[in-house]
C-alpha positions as CSV (number, residue, x, y, z in Angstrom):
1,M,86.9,16.3,59.8
2,L,86.8,19.7,58.0
3,T,87.8,20.0,54.5
4,V,91.1,22.1,54.2
5,L,90.9,24.3,51.0
6,Y,94.3,26.2,51.6
7,G,97.0,26.2,54.1
8,D,100.6,27.7,54.6
9,A,102.5,28.6,57.6
10,Y,100.2,31.6,58.6
11,L,96.8,30.8,57.2
12,V,94.4,27.9,56.7
13,A,91.0,27.9,55.3
14,V,88.4,25.2,55.5
15,D,85.0,24.5,53.8
16,K,82.5,25.1,56.7
17,P,79.4,22.9,56.6
18,P,76.1,24.6,57.2
19,G,74.8,24.5,60.9
20,L,78.2,24.7,62.4
21,L,79.0,27.7,64.6
22,V,82.6,29.3,64.0
23,H,83.3,29.6,67.8
24,R,81.5,29.4,71.2
25,T,78.8,32.1,71.7
26,G,76.3,33.1,74.4
27,L,73.8,33.4,71.7
28,D,73.7,29.7,71.0
29,A,74.7,28.2,74.4
30,G,73.3,24.9,73.5
31,E,75.8,24.1,71.0
32,T,78.8,21.9,71.5
33,R,80.7,21.7,68.1
34,F,82.5,24.6,66.8
35,A,84.7,25.0,63.6
36,L,87.4,26.5,65.7
37,Q,87.6,23.5,68.2
38,L,87.3,21.0,65.2
39,L,90.2,22.5,63.3
40,R,92.3,23.0,66.5
41,D,92.0,19.4,67.2
42,Q,92.3,18.4,63.5
43,L,95.8,20.3,63.2
44,D,96.7,19.9,66.8
45,R,97.6,23.5,67.2
46,P,95.9,26.8,68.2
47,V,93.9,28.7,65.5
48,W,92.3,32.0,65.3
49,P,89.3,32.9,63.2
50,A,90.1,35.7,60.7
51,H,86.5,36.3,60.1
52,R,83.1,34.9,60.6
53,L,80.3,33.2,58.8
54,D,76.8,32.9,60.1
55,K,75.9,29.4,61.6
56,G,73.7,28.5,58.6
57,T,76.2,29.7,55.9
58,S,78.4,27.1,54.4
59,G,81.7,27.8,52.4
60,V,85.1,29.3,52.7
61,L,86.1,30.2,56.4
62,L,89.7,31.5,57.0
63,F,91.8,31.0,60.2
64,A,95.1,32.5,61.2
65,L,97.8,30.3,62.7
66,D,99.4,32.8,65.2
67,A,98.0,35.9,67.0
68,A,100.0,38.4,65.0
69,T,98.5,37.2,61.7
70,A,95.1,37.0,63.3
71,R,95.4,40.7,64.3
72,A,96.6,41.7,60.8
73,M,93.7,39.8,59.2
74,G,91.2,41.4,61.6
75,L,92.4,44.8,60.4
76,V,92.1,43.9,56.7
77,F,88.7,42.4,57.0
78,E,87.5,45.5,59.1
79,A,88.8,47.9,56.6
80,G,87.5,45.8,53.8
81,E,90.3,46.9,51.3
82,G,91.8,44.1,49.2
83,V,89.2,41.5,50.2
84,S,86.4,40.2,48.0
85,K,83.8,37.7,48.7
86,T,81.5,36.0,46.5
87,Y,78.3,33.9,47.5
88,R,75.7,31.6,46.1
89,A,72.1,31.9,47.4
90,V,68.7,30.6,46.5
91,V,66.2,33.3,46.9
92,R,62.4,33.6,46.8
93,G,61.0,34.9,43.4
94,W,62.8,36.1,40.3
95,P,65.1,39.0,40.8
96,D,66.3,41.4,38.0
97,D,69.3,39.9,36.0
98,E,71.7,42.2,38.1
99,G,71.5,45.1,40.4
100,L,73.3,47.0,43.2
101,I,71.7,47.0,46.6
102,D,72.7,50.4,48.4
103,H,70.7,50.3,51.7
104,P,72.1,51.4,55.1
105,L,71.6,48.9,57.9
106,R,71.2,49.5,61.6
107,R,73.9,47.9,63.7
108,M,72.4,44.9,65.4
109,P,71.8,45.0,69.3
110,D,74.3,42.2,70.0
111,D,76.9,43.9,67.7
112,M,77.2,47.2,69.5
113,R,80.4,48.7,69.8
114,V,79.0,52.1,71.2
115,Q,76.0,52.7,73.4
116,R,73.8,54.3,70.7
117,V,72.4,52.4,67.7
118,E,74.2,53.3,64.6
119,M,73.2,53.2,60.8
120,Q,75.9,51.9,58.7
121,D,76.5,52.2,54.9
122,A,75.9,48.8,53.1
123,V,76.2,47.9,49.6
124,T,75.7,44.4,47.8
125,R,76.0,43.6,44.2
126,Y,74.0,40.7,42.8
127,R,73.5,38.6,39.8
128,T,70.8,36.3,38.9
129,L,72.2,33.0,37.6
130,E,69.3,30.6,37.3
131,R,65.6,30.9,37.7
132,Y,63.4,28.0,39.1
133,E,59.6,27.1,39.2
134,L,58.6,24.3,41.7
135,P,55.4,22.6,42.0
136,L,54.5,24.3,45.4
137,P,51.4,26.4,45.5
138,Q,51.8,29.9,47.3
139,G,48.6,31.8,47.9
140,R,46.9,32.4,44.5
141,F,49.9,31.1,42.5
142,P,49.8,27.4,41.5
143,T,53.9,27.4,41.7
144,T,56.7,28.7,43.7
145,R,59.4,30.9,41.9
146,C,63.0,30.9,43.2
147,A,66.3,31.8,41.7
148,L,69.9,31.1,42.2
149,V,71.8,34.4,42.7
150,E,75.4,35.4,43.0
151,L,76.1,37.9,45.7
152,Q,79.0,40.1,46.3
153,P,79.1,42.2,49.6
154,L,81.0,45.5,49.0
155,T,80.8,46.3,52.8
156,G,81.0,44.0,55.7
157,R,77.8,44.4,57.9
158,R,76.4,41.7,60.1
159,H,73.9,39.6,58.2
160,Q,74.2,41.9,55.4
161,L,73.4,39.7,52.6
162,R,70.3,38.2,54.4
163,R,69.0,41.7,55.3
164,H,69.7,43.0,51.9
165,M,67.9,40.3,50.1
166,K,64.8,40.7,52.4
167,H,65.0,44.5,51.6
168,L,64.7,43.6,47.8
169,S,61.7,41.4,48.7
170,H,63.8,38.3,47.7
171,P,64.7,36.6,51.0
172,I,67.1,33.8,51.1
173,I,65.5,30.4,51.4
174,G,65.8,28.8,54.7
175,D,66.5,32.1,56.5
176,S,64.4,31.8,59.8
177,T,65.3,35.4,60.9
178,H,64.8,37.4,57.7
179,G,62.8,35.0,55.5
180,K,59.4,33.7,55.2
181,G,58.7,30.8,57.8
182,P,55.8,29.1,56.0
183,L,57.7,29.1,52.6
184,N,60.7,27.9,54.3
185,R,58.9,25.0,55.9
186,D,57.0,24.1,52.8
187,L,60.2,24.2,50.6
188,A,62.1,22.1,53.2
189,A,59.4,19.4,53.1
190,L,59.4,19.4,49.3
191,L,63.2,19.2,49.0
192,G,63.6,16.8,51.8
193,L,66.2,19.2,53.4
194,Q,66.3,22.2,55.5
195,R,69.1,24.7,55.7
196,L,70.0,28.2,54.9
197,W,70.7,28.2,51.1
198,L,73.7,30.7,51.3
199,H,77.3,29.5,50.5
200,A,80.6,31.4,50.5
201,C,82.1,30.2,47.4
202,Q,85.1,32.4,47.0
203,L,87.4,34.6,49.2
204,G,90.0,36.7,47.5
205,L,92.7,38.6,49.7
206,R,96.3,39.7,49.7
207,H,98.5,37.5,51.9
208,P,99.2,39.5,55.2
209,V,102.8,38.2,55.1
210,G,103.9,37.3,51.7
211,G,101.9,39.9,50.0
212,E,100.6,37.5,47.2
213,D,97.2,37.7,46.0
214,L,95.1,34.6,47.1
215,V,91.7,33.4,45.9
216,I,90.2,30.5,47.9
217,E,87.3,28.7,46.5
218,A,84.7,26.1,47.9
219,G,82.4,24.5,45.3
220,L,78.8,24.0,45.9
221,G,78.0,20.7,47.7
222,S,75.8,18.0,45.9
223,E,72.6,19.0,47.9
224,W,72.5,22.0,45.7
225,D,71.5,19.9,42.7
226,I,68.3,18.9,44.6
227,W,66.6,22.0,43.2
228,R,67.0,20.8,39.6
229,M,65.0,17.5,40.6
230,H,61.7,19.4,41.3
231,L,61.4,21.9,38.6
232,V,58.3,22.7,36.5
233,G,59.7,22.7,33.1
234,G,63.3,23.6,32.5
235,I,65.8,26.1,34.1
236,D,65.7,29.7,33.0
237,Q,69.4,30.7,32.5
238,A,69.6,34.4,33.3
239,Q,71.8,36.5,31.1
């Protein structure tokens, strides 16, 4: 059963677990479980996804309860006005305390709306919250450095956070497409858990019908504490 974070006559938000697709897709034809189907069965009524999260990403996922609200929310998310998203991620290395990534991204081949490949403006704000050092040798270094970061996408491009952190040379741990495979495998073995360490912790928006401002939050799961169990020394709290 999915954890419901918010619900009214028009919208419902759930805490999506990692590894669950939002809806059926030909890109992952072997999957049989989807958030849309699970929530539909749970509420015993049709639902429409208002936006999407990658399969590996956990956290706040919003659905509409009727087609008109779904269309309205689709326009809101496409325009990006009045919507704010905040994520937590664990990345390789120690990024600066804060920064702005302003790096255009090429539209992905399976997300083409026109025949030619397009470059899209893409901007992400980041802030480093904690820095970790783990007892895992990497190359000539005796330990592995990782960091907990807060990410705020100011545009809504496909895989934006994952691609931007790769561009910054601080890929998200567990990212099989944009990360480092050997490091992901070594850290999964050390932690005893393999997943994409990316979580949608807050979604802010204006209600499409009532007009009130909503802030929907999903706390980090208990598995996020596992990083603290393997530290060399203490945690460096970034300023």
